[in-house]
C-alpha positions in Angstrom: 64.1 52.8 -22.4 64.8 49.1 -23.0 68.5 47.7 -21.1 70.6 47.1 -23.5 74.6 45.7 -23.6 76.5 48.8 -21.2 73.7 51.0 -21.8 70.1 52.1 -22.9 68.2 51.9 -25.7 65.6 54.6 -26.9 62.4 53.7 -28.6 60.9 55.3 -30.7 57.7 55.8 -32.7 56.5 58.3 -35.3 53.6 57.9 -37.1 52.5 59.5 -40.2 49.8 59.6 -42.5 50.9 61.2 -45.8 54.5 58.9 -47.4 55.4 61.9 -48.7 56.5 63.7 -45.6 58.6 60.8 -43.9 62.2 62.6 -44.7 60.7 65.7 -44.0 60.8 63.9 -40.2 63.5 61.5 -40.3 65.8 64.8 -40.7 64.0 66.8 -37.7 64.2 63.6 -35.7 68.5 63.0 -37.1 68.8 67.2 -35.7 66.9 66.4 -32.5 68.4 62.8 -31.8 71.8 65.0 -32.8 70.8 67.8 -29.7 70.2 64.8 -27.3 72.8 63.2 -27.4 75.3 66.8 -27.0 72.9 66.9 -23.8 74.0 63.4 -23.0 77.6 64.4 -23.3 77.4 66.9 -21.0 76.6 70.2 -23.9 74.3 72.4 -24.1 73.6 72.5 -27.6 70.2 74.9 -28.2 66.8 72.6 -29.7 67.2 73.6 -33.3 63.9 74.3 -34.3 62.2 75.9 -37.5 64.1 78.2 -40.7 67.0 77.5 -37.5 68.0 73.7 -38.9 68.7 74.9 -42.8 71.4 75.0 -40.7 72.5 72.6 -39.9 71.8 70.5 -42.7 68.6 70.0 -42.7 68.1 69.9 -46.5 71.1 68.1 -47.7 69.4 65.0 -44.4 66.0 65.5 -45.7 66.5 64.7 -49.2 69.5 61.6 -48.2 65.6 60.3 -45.9 64.3 61.2 -49.6 66.8 58.7 -51.2 66.7 56.0 -49.1 63.4 56.0 -48.0 61.6 56.3 -51.7 59.3 59.1 -51.0 57.8 61.0 -53.7 59.7 63.7 -53.2 61.6 64.9 -56.4 65.1 65.3 -56.6 65.2 68.6 -55.3 63.7 67.9 -52.5 60.6 69.7 -53.5 56.9 68.1 -52.4 55.8 67.3 -55.8 52.0 67.3 -54.2 52.4 71.1 -53.9 
């Protein structure tokens, strides 16, 4: 954590071996950070894990990250290597 202006900057690093997994990891982190933000604002959002993530937009997030990260997933978001 680093002081940044009026607040704090949190830097997270996540190393993955398989580039095709980047969009899935990014979507998961996105939801984790939404929960963290809710808690910092006084909310009580439960962790979003497993299949429940689909109810919170994980699928669309994964597709958007796949496009922006140019991973090896196909247009449906499926990993063609599986």
